[in-house]
TIMIMI-735070 format. One record per residue (C-alpha): chain; x negated, z, y negated; residue in one letter. Coordinates in steps of 0.001 Angstrom, whole numbers, plus 500000, padded with zeros to 6 digits. Example, Ala and Ser with C-alpha at 12.3 -4.5 7.8 and 13.67 -1.06 7.14 Angstrom:
<pts>
{'A' {487700 507800 504500} 'A'}
{'A' {486330 507140 501060} 'S'}
</pts>
This chain:
<pts>
{'A' {614089 574087 184077} 'M'}
{'A' {614189 572236 187543} 'S'}
{'A' {611202 571146 189458} 'E'}
{'A' {612276 567718 189209} 'G'}
{'A' {611937 568025 185384} 'V'}
{'A' {608803 569792 185425} 'I'}
{'A' {607257 567133 187548} 'L'}
{'A' {608271 564350 185325} 'I'}
{'A' {606748 566158 182210} 'I'}
{'A' {603654 567005 184309} 'I'}
{'A' {603193 563092 185197} 'F'}
{'A' {604195 562164 181658} 'A'}
{'A' {601284 564255 180171} 'I'}
{'A' {598677 562876 182707} 'M'}
{'A' {599797 559264 182263} 'L'}
{'A' {599755 559695 178352} 'A'}
{'A' {596382 561344 178594} 'A'}
{'A' {594947 558288 180849} 'M'}
{'A' {596295 555831 178453} 'F'}
{'A' {594361 557316 175529} 'L'}
{'A' {591574 556405 177385} 'G'}
{'A' {590411 559510 178750} 'T'}
{'A' {588721 559604 182448} 'P'}
{'A' {591280 560382 185228} 'V'}
{'A' {589684 563530 186172} 'F'}
{'A' {589940 564757 182583} 'T'}
{'A' {593689 563703 182362} 'A'}
{'A' {594310 565823 185526} 'M'}
{'A' {592477 568813 184377} 'G'}
{'A' {594045 568870 180883} 'F'}
{'A' {597579 568442 182431} 'T'}
{'A' {596744 571302 184947} 'A'}
{'A' {595698 573552 182236} 'V'}
{'A' {598794 572544 179917} 'I'}
{'A' {601059 573281 182978} 'G'}
{'A' {599448 576688 183731} 'M'}
{'A' {599795 577660 179844} 'L'}
{'A' {603520 576719 179703} 'I'}
{'A' {604884 577754 183164} 'W'}
{'A' {602478 580164 184615} 'M'}
{'A' {601062 581984 181939} 'G'}
{'A' {597629 582310 180490} 'P'}
{'A' {596460 584808 182883} 'Q'}
{'A' {596556 582042 185585} 'R'}
{'A' {593859 580060 183652} 'I'}
{'A' {591319 582085 185694} 'A'}
{'A' {592334 580205 188528} 'Q'}
{'A' {590882 577131 187226} 'F'}
{'A' {587447 578817 187396} 'G'}
{'A' {587848 579867 191069} 'V'}
{'A' {588855 576461 191961} 'I'}
{'A' {585694 575002 190189} 'A'}
{'A' {583261 577512 191892} 'Y'}
{'A' {584891 577011 195256} 'T'}
{'A' {584685 573084 195055} 'Q'}
{'A' {581467 573020 193202} 'G'}
{'A' {579457 575059 195672} 'T'}
{'A' {580815 573424 198896} 'S'}
{'A' {578436 571611 201046} 'F'}
{'A' {581130 569108 201767} 'N'}
{'A' {580969 567876 198189} 'Q'}
{'A' {577271 566658 198973} 'V'}
{'A' {578351 564018 201488} 'I'}
{'A' {579961 561590 199092} 'A'}
{'A' {577092 561684 196518} 'P'}
{'A' {574598 561105 199343} 'M'}
{'A' {576486 557753 200677} 'F'}
{'A' {576775 556883 197084} 'I'}
{'A' {572868 557253 196652} 'M'}
{'A' {572420 555096 199894} 'M'}
{'A' {574721 552500 198313} 'S'}
{'A' {573011 552423 195117} 'E'}
{'A' {569499 551689 196813} 'F'}
{'A' {570903 549126 199049} 'L'}
{'A' {572718 547369 196454} 'S'}
{'A' {570063 547410 193878} 'S'}
{'A' {567660 546552 196426} 'G'}
{'A' {569058 543183 196937} 'G'}
{'A' {570016 543924 200639} 'I'}
{'A' {573586 542388 199948} 'A'}
{'A' {572114 539181 199013} 'E'}
{'A' {569971 538790 202218} 'D'}
{'A' {572701 539672 204487} 'I'}
{'A' {574813 537028 202581} 'Y'}
{'A' {572071 534451 202672} 'A'}
{'A' {571385 535033 206556} 'V'}
{'A' {575073 534646 207525} 'L'}
{'A' {575496 531780 204998} 'N'}
{'A' {572825 529795 207151} 'R'}
{'A' {574814 530909 210341} 'A'}
{'A' {578214 529880 209528} 'V'}
{'A' {578004 527911 206203} 'G'}
{'A' {578293 524387 207844} 'R'}
{'A' {581749 524914 209145} 'I'}
{'A' {584934 524251 206963} 'R'}
{'A' {585276 527467 204606} 'G'}
{'A' {581851 528609 206024} 'G'}
{'A' {580718 530250 202837} 'L'}
{'A' {583931 532183 202234} 'A'}
{'A' {583597 533390 205834} 'I'}
{'A' {579880 534231 205411} 'S'}
{'A' {581053 536226 202250} 'T'}
{'A' {583676 538294 204180} 'T'}
{'A' {581249 538887 206915} 'L'}
{'A' {578630 540044 204365} 'A'}
{'A' {581144 542083 202755} 'C'}
{'A' {581838 543922 206296} 'T'}
{'A' {578480 544517 207048} 'I'}
{'A' {577534 545764 203259} 'F'}
{'A' {580587 547928 203545} 'A'}
{'A' {579199 549688 206729} 'A'}
{'A' {576045 550537 204673} 'L'}
{'A' {577348 551560 201338} 'C'}
{'A' {581196 552917 201781} 'G'}
{'A' {582147 551849 198200} 'S'}
{'A' {584422 549039 197421} 'S'}
{'A' {583284 548192 193792} 'P'}
{'A' {579659 548297 194929} 'A'}
{'A' {580569 545861 197874} 'T'}
{'A' {582582 543512 195737} 'A'}
{'A' {580034 543523 192882} 'A'}
{'A' {576719 543136 195141} 'S'}
{'A' {578314 540178 197233} 'I'}
{'A' {579937 538800 194222} 'G'}
{'A' {577024 538347 192237} 'R'}
{'A' {575765 535414 194419} 'I'}
{'A' {578477 534244 196793} 'S'}
{'A' {581015 533325 193709} 'I'}
{'A' {578526 531055 192136} 'Q'}
{'A' {577439 529548 195432} 'E'}
{'A' {580954 528680 196504} 'M'}
{'A' {581559 527337 192926} 'E'}
{'A' {578562 524985 193305} 'K'}
{'A' {579891 523833 196642} 'R'}
{'A' {583136 522693 195230} 'G'}
{'A' {585270 525784 196224} 'Y'}
{'A' {588120 526545 194139} 'D'}
{'A' {587256 529304 191611} 'P'}
{'A' {590168 531447 192335} 'G'}
{'A' {589898 531130 196104} 'F'}
{'A' {586189 532273 195718} 'A'}
{'A' {586924 535158 193776} 'V'}
{'A' {589998 536269 195782} 'G'}
{'A' {587740 536007 198763} 'T'}
{'A' {585169 538451 197535} 'V'}
{'A' {587982 540715 195974} 'A'}
{'A' {589668 541247 199273} 'A'}
{'A' {586394 541494 201268} 'G'}
{'A' {585108 543974 198893} 'G'}
{'A' {588035 546390 199365} 'T'}
{'A' {586476 546753 202954} 'L'}
{'A' {583958 549071 201722} 'G'}
{'A' {586630 552076 201695} 'I'}
{'A' {587867 551219 205222} 'M'}
{'A' {584875 550606 207154} 'I'}
{'A' {582733 553815 207927} 'P'}
{'A' {580961 555361 206530} 'P'}
{'A' {583731 555520 203534} 'S'}
{'A' {583417 557770 200775} 'I'}
{'A' {587206 557840 200564} 'T'}
{'A' {587642 558900 204059} 'F'}
{'A' {585204 561726 203080} 'C'}
{'A' {587348 562915 200134} 'L'}
{'A' {590527 562714 202491} 'Y'}
{'A' {589007 564798 204950} 'G'}
{'A' {588123 567355 202573} 'I'}
{'A' {591701 567196 200958} 'I'}
{'A' {593602 567591 204261} 'T'}
{'A' {590869 569481 206295} 'E'}
{'A' {590971 566547 209022} 'T'}
{'A' {587645 565944 210693} 'S'}
{'A' {585633 563230 208640} 'I'}
{'A' {583931 562130 211998} 'V'}
{'A' {587492 561378 213402} 'Q'}
{'A' {588404 559650 210341} 'L'}
{'A' {585346 557357 210503} 'F'}
{'A' {586241 556563 214135} 'M'}
{'A' {590216 555897 213041} 'A'}
{'A' {588885 553402 210330} 'G'}
{'A' {586536 551300 212400} 'L'}
{'A' {588885 549217 214317} 'L'}
{'A' {591352 548810 211363} 'P'}
{'A' {588349 547650 209334} 'G'}
{'A' {587314 545144 211875} 'I'}
{'A' {590892 543911 212229} 'F'}
{'A' {591312 543343 208552} 'L'}
{'A' {588030 541526 208360} 'S'}
{'A' {588991 539154 211300} 'L'}
{'A' {592672 538750 209447} 'L'}
{'A' {590707 537658 206429} 'L'}
{'A' {588445 535198 208259} 'I'}
{'A' {591561 533818 210135} 'V'}
{'A' {593471 533209 206854} 'S'}
{'A' {590330 531381 205433} 'I'}
{'A' {590299 529038 208135} 'L'}
{'A' {593977 528474 208069} 'L'}
{'A' {594173 527796 204284} 'R'}
{'A' {591091 525627 204457} 'G'}
{'A' {592721 523652 206981} 'T'}
{'A' {595985 523359 205290} 'I'}
{'A' {594383 522692 201910} 'K'}
{'A' {591003 521475 202245} 'P'}
{'A' {590192 521328 198469} 'S'}
{'A' {590138 525216 198382} 'L'}
{'A' {586978 525193 200330} 'V'}
{'A' {585257 522111 198641} 'G'}
{'A' {586092 519573 201364} 'A'}
{'A' {586930 517157 198599} 'A'}
{'A' {583281 517540 197379} 'G'}
{'A' {582354 514213 198479} 'K'}
{'A' {584871 512382 196479} 'K'}
{'A' {584753 514432 193460} 'T'}
{'A' {581093 514824 193173} 'G'}
{'A' {581030 518663 193303} 'K'}
{'A' {579109 519041 196292} 'G'}
{'A' {579273 518303 200058} 'S'}
{'A' {579468 521080 202741} 'K'}
{'A' {577335 518878 205052} 'D'}
{'A' {574340 518457 202720} 'M'}
{'A' {571078 519359 204533} 'D'}
{'A' {569359 522442 203210} 'P'}
{'A' {565873 521152 203493} 'D'}
{'A' {567365 518005 201264} 'T'}
{'A' {568885 520457 198723} 'A'}
{'A' {565718 522590 198511} 'R'}
{'A' {563775 519294 197786} 'E'}
{'A' {566070 518238 195106} 'I'}
{'A' {566106 521784 193449} 'I'}
{'A' {562053 521896 193686} 'E'}
{'A' {561624 518565 192129} 'D'}
{'A' {563840 519736 189274} 'A'}
{'A' {561896 522796 188781} 'V'}
{'A' {558570 520840 188939} 'R'}
{'A' {559989 518438 186345} 'Q'}
{'A' {560881 521307 184124} 'A'}
{'A' {557699 522754 184432} 'Q'}
{'A' {555867 519299 183221} 'E'}
{'A' {558256 519173 180333} 'E'}
{'A' {557179 522788 179109} 'N'}
{'A' {553234 522102 179711} 'G'}
{'A' {552983 523927 182872} 'I'}
{'A' {550423 522466 185285} 'K'}
{'A' {552279 520453 187935} 'T'}
{'A' {549957 521500 190910} 'D'}
{'A' {551349 524849 190442} 'D'}
{'A' {553795 526018 193006} 'E'}
{'A' {557363 526112 191726} 'P'}
{'A' {558887 529477 191564} 'E'}
{'A' {561452 528827 193850} 'L'}
{'A' {558973 527713 196630} 'M'}
{'A' {557267 531195 196386} 'K'}
{'A' {560111 533033 197116} 'K'}
{'A' {560556 533718 200855} 'K'}
{'A' {563893 533203 202237} 'E'}
{'A' {565584 535928 204080} 'P'}
{'A' {565653 535646 207879} 'T'}
{'A' {567413 537873 210563} 'F'}
{'A' {564353 540078 210818} 'L'}
{'A' {564781 540812 206848} 'T'}
{'A' {568211 542229 207471} 'I'}
{'A' {567388 543807 210799} 'L'}
{'A' {566424 547328 209187} 'P'}
{'A' {569687 547439 207403} 'A'}
{'A' {571563 546635 210758} 'L'}
{'A' {569640 549440 212415} 'V'}
{'A' {570273 551979 209629} 'L'}
{'A' {574106 551298 210513} 'I'}
{'A' {573508 552117 213914} 'V'}
{'A' {571546 555109 213251} 'I'}
{'A' {574148 556527 210575} 'V'}
{'A' {577364 555612 212496} 'L'}
{'A' {575784 556121 215928} 'G'}
{'A' {574354 559660 215161} 'S'}
{'A' {577891 560514 213727} 'I'}
{'A' {579924 559203 216689} 'Y'}
{'A' {577721 560887 219221} 'T'}
{'A' {577625 564106 217730} 'G'}
{'A' {573851 564239 217123} 'L'}
{'A' {574291 564643 213325} 'A'}
{'A' {577143 565792 211059} 'T'}
{'A' {578244 563434 208537} 'P'}
{'A' {576324 565260 205648} 'L'}
{'A' {573160 564978 207834} 'E'}
{'A' {573824 561218 208579} 'A'}
{'A' {574453 560512 205046} 'A'}
{'A' {570594 562225 204466} 'G'}
{'A' {569360 559727 207071} 'Y'}
{'A' {571053 556936 205478} 'G'}
{'A' {569515 557852 202106} 'V'}
{'A' {566088 558149 203614} 'I'}
{'A' {566392 554809 205536} 'G'}
{'A' {567689 552935 202589} 'S'}
{'A' {564663 554102 200478} 'I'}
{'A' {562359 553132 203191} 'L'}
{'A' {563832 549733 203679} 'I'}
{'A' {563754 548744 199882} 'V'}
{'A' {560158 550359 199745} 'T'}
{'A' {558737 548337 202581} 'F'}
{'A' {560401 545059 201358} 'Q'}
{'A' {558307 545721 198025} 'H'}
{'A' {561452 545851 195951} 'R'}
{'A' {560997 549415 194961} 'M'}
{'A' {560245 549951 191169} 'T'}
{'A' {560298 552792 188858} 'R'}
{'A' {563021 551470 186935} 'K'}
{'A' {565026 550637 190137} 'L'}
{'A' {564397 554235 191424} 'F'}
{'A' {565521 555802 188203} 'S'}
{'A' {568567 553853 187757} 'S'}
{'A' {569809 554668 191399} 'C'}
{'A' {569315 558377 190853} 'M'}
{'A' {571130 558116 187349} 'L'}
{'A' {573964 556090 188845} 'N'}
{'A' {574209 558578 191710} 'T'}
{'A' {574312 561569 189495} 'A'}
{'A' {576839 559852 187168} 'R'}
{'A' {579189 558889 190193} 'T'}
{'A' {578816 562006 192062} 'G'}
{'A' {579170 564360 189247} 'T'}
{'A' {582467 562337 188518} 'M'}
{'A' {583708 562885 192059} 'M'}
{'A' {582768 566519 192105} 'I'}
{'A' {584867 567106 188678} 'F'}
{'A' {587582 564659 190100} 'L'}
{'A' {587928 567310 193167} 'M'}
{'A' {587988 570278 190801} 'I'}
{'A' {590708 568956 188533} 'C'}
{'A' {592707 567283 191453} 'G'}
{'A' {592589 570910 193368} 'F'}
{'A' {593620 572513 190277} 'T'}
{'A' {596497 570125 189671} 'M'}
{'A' {597650 570577 193331} 'T'}
{'A' {597649 574434 192703} 'F'}
{'A' {599982 574246 189807} 'V'}
{'A' {602286 571862 191580} 'I'}
{'A' {602305 574118 194736} 'S'}
{'A' {602756 577285 192817} 'Y'}
{'A' {605719 576034 190709} 'L'}
{'A' {607246 575098 194165} 'G'}
{'A' {607291 571383 193321} 'I'}
{'A' {605752 570184 196638} 'S'}
{'A' {608325 572198 198670} 'Q'}
{'A' {611397 570905 196554} 'T'}
{'A' {609831 567450 197350} 'I'}
{'A' {609431 567999 200887} 'A'}
{'A' {612811 569465 201108} 'T'}
{'A' {614422 566611 199284} 'A'}
{'A' {612708 563975 201526} 'L'}
{'A' {613617 565758 204850} 'A'}
{'A' {617312 566008 203680} 'T'}
{'A' {617540 562667 201917} 'S'}
{'A' {618341 560757 205363} 'G'}
{'A' {615805 558004 204498} 'L'}
{'A' {614341 558351 207802} 'G'}
{'A' {610726 557615 208840} 'K'}
{'A' {610825 554000 207776} 'I'}
{'A' {612397 554641 204380} 'G'}
{'A' {609808 557529 203788} 'L'}
{'A' {607117 555206 204596} 'L'}
{'A' {608280 552467 202081} 'I'}
{'A' {608682 555090 199336} 'L'}
{'A' {605065 556179 200117} 'M'}
{'A' {603682 552914 200202} 'Y'}
{'A' {605391 552081 196903} 'V'}
{'A' {604060 555330 195158} 'L'}
{'A' {600348 554456 196545} 'W'}
{'A' {600594 550924 195219} 'F'}
{'A' {601826 551794 191819} 'V'}
{'A' {599115 554577 191366} 'L'}
{'A' {596452 552644 193126} 'G'}
{'A' {596979 550203 190369} 'C'}
{'A' {596460 552919 187531} 'L'}
{'A' {593577 554683 189066} 'M'}
{'A' {590664 554445 191560} 'D'}
{'A' {591400 555120 195243} 'P'}
{'A' {589870 558805 195068} 'A'}
{'A' {592029 559794 192168} 'S'}
{'A' {595151 558310 193924} 'M'}
{'A' {594519 560358 197184} 'L'}
{'A' {593701 563475 195370} 'I'}
{'A' {596794 563402 193188} 'L'}
{'A' {599299 562442 196175} 'T'}
{'A' {598122 563533 199573} 'V'}
{'A' {597801 567473 198922} 'P'}
{'A' {601639 567594 198400} 'F'}
{'A' {602837 564760 200663} 'L'}
{'A' {600377 565498 203651} 'F'}
{'A' {602618 568178 205177} 'Q'}
{'A' {605909 566321 204626} 'T'}
{'A' {604300 563310 206408} 'L'}
{'A' {603049 565155 209481} 'T'}
{'A' {606362 567033 209713} 'E'}
{'A' {607911 563597 210241} 'F'}
{'A' {605422 563077 213014} 'G'}
{'A' {602929 560863 211502} 'F'}
{'A' {599287 561434 212704} 'H'}
{'A' {596883 562706 210100} 'P'}
{'A' {594248 560172 210997} 'L'}
{'A' {596885 557344 210937} 'W'}
{'A' {597998 558733 207388} 'I'}
{'A' {594620 558462 206212} 'G'}
{'A' {593937 555001 207247} 'V'}
{'A' {597442 553537 205923} 'V'}
{'A' {596725 555471 202554} 'S'}
{'A' {593166 554040 202459} 'V'}
{'A' {594666 550460 203052} 'L'}
{'A' {597145 551005 200569} 'A'}
{'A' {594603 551677 197748} 'A'}
{'A' {592709 548580 199228} 'Q'}
{'A' {595936 546554 198384} 'I'}
{'A' {596400 548113 195021} 'A'}
{'A' {592698 547409 194256} 'M'}
{'A' {593267 543698 194316} 'I'}
{'A' {596899 543549 192884} 'T'}
{'A' {597367 541792 189667} 'P'}
{'A' {597236 542457 186760} 'P'}
{'A' {595349 545752 186722} 'V'}
{'A' {593588 546014 190352} 'G'}
{'A' {589994 547785 189879} 'M'}
{'A' {588298 544792 191763} 'N'}
{'A' {589764 542309 189560} 'L'}
{'A' {587845 543774 186654} 'F'}
{'A' {584595 544252 188719} 'V'}
{'A' {584494 540561 189631} 'L'}
{'A' {585441 539472 186115} 'K'}
{'A' {582185 541189 185054} 'A'}
{'A' {580317 539453 187610} 'N'}
{'A' {581429 535951 187150} 'S'}
{'A' {582533 533357 184377} 'D'}
{'A' {585987 532810 186350} 'V'}
{'A' {589001 533362 183976} 'P'}
{'A' {591231 536208 184510} 'M'}
{'A' {594268 534232 185234} 'S'}
{'A' {592374 532228 188018} 'K'}
{'A' {591116 535653 189566} 'I'}
{'A' {594633 536957 189490} 'T'}
{'A' {596147 533835 190999} 'M'}
{'A' {593318 533729 193676} 'G'}
{'A' {593938 537413 194950} 'C'}
{'A' {597728 536978 195259} 'I'}
{'A' {597419 535284 198684} 'P'}
{'A' {594907 537929 199834} 'Y'}
{'A' {597400 540660 198700} 'V'}
{'A' {599950 539189 201068} 'I'}
{'A' {597682 538878 203710} 'I'}
{'A' {596689 542657 203407} 'M'}
{'A' {600236 543527 203349} 'L'}
{'A' {600561 541911 206786} 'I'}
{'A' {597776 543766 207925} 'G'}
{'A' {599460 547033 206731} 'L'}
{'A' {602727 546073 208567} 'A'}
{'A' {600901 545561 211687} 'V'}
{'A' {598970 548958 211317} 'L'}
{'A' {602373 550416 210694} 'T'}
{'A' {603976 549093 213763} 'I'}
{'A' {600998 549626 215933} 'F'}
{'A' {599381 553108 214788} 'P'}
{'A' {597636 553021 217973} 'Q'}
{'A' {595016 550626 216570} 'I'}
{'A' {593900 553695 214311} 'S'}
{'A' {594046 556508 216683} 'T'}
{'A' {592548 554760 219757} 'F'}
{'A' {588865 555481 219348} 'L'}
{'A' {589369 559110 218371} 'P'}
{'A' {591894 559635 221165} 'G'}
{'A' {589329 558023 223436} 'L'}
{'A' {586521 560374 222657} 'L'}
{'A' {588389 563498 221625} 'Y'}
{'A' {591541 563213 223789} 'N'}
{'A' {593843 563698 220842} 'I'}
{'A' {597527 562369 220714} 'G'}
</pts>
């Protein structure tokens, strides 16, 4: 049986297991074991235990769960909402200001948590509702959050970069540096697109609010607050509550720059300690966890329920990632042992596709798989047996990491099965049809960003090259 047929059978088994509803890591592990039994013999099953022990006891496996824990405390502690509120007051008055503040908030929160779904869910909880109140098109509002949320896996510290570094034995510190400028570039690209689309079609950003009654972007905040407080007071009177009691809305202090300053300092500490070499990524993740707990505690938001929920979610997600690495490496072992990866490398090298053709093929593969599974699963499944081929074609390992992550970003908002689409559907009342239509323009915008990073790979390698003198 040829290697090509074996590869098709392996992927068919894995996809069938996934469509039956099993988790991705279970589908990978099951397929790997079946492959061992059929083509390698029962004696090779012991290798599964060796891989599990090696990956399960590696200190590198602690990095991702630590960043996950940091993101859980910051997300549950309302830090994202504070960042959004402060930025909204800063830029909310300009046309499309709410969408711009949403993108900026996603950028900052991404630098705190490193998770795309967490960023989309945390910012989306409040920003979508606020934009709809101000007359924004619902699809435009959700698309903005979906695209901004994907920045979580590009802007360091990125959990996905940690996994890529472990898989390819590439420096995680250099990967964090490689992702910084592309992440900022993508954020600016999204902001420019918001300004242009808001100018071309003002109804997208609520500019028609004065005529339709949906709201005005020029309403004075104090006036709006008085209207809401009067409504609260009237509701209290109708329910028999004393009117001299202060409305609940007035008791809640609005966040200021000082409120979010500790979170900004935490970004500097975590990234600064990594970039300057004062701490390893694992140690920096530990600083992030301690800092996030202190921020939530000193802002009087820490509760027993919040703490237990964050710890439980961290354990659940972190365990899933460790199992994903174990099953992914087992799948890679099977594919490599059967000579499939070498056959693929040889076929690509002799196909005459050239660098451009190979890139297009890789992008299509990443887009398709990224729609079917999360970014971590996609990387673990494809990078181990494609990495060597790509480097032999002259592509830089850091750049490969950046564009593979960006391909995963695009896949996460690509209709109809992008992961962030379902995250936002769960956090809003917007119909899936409008979410889909709202995300399509941002898919095109991010494809433009991918094209720019492909044409100018120096954007990814500039900072690592500057500090580490790499080519």
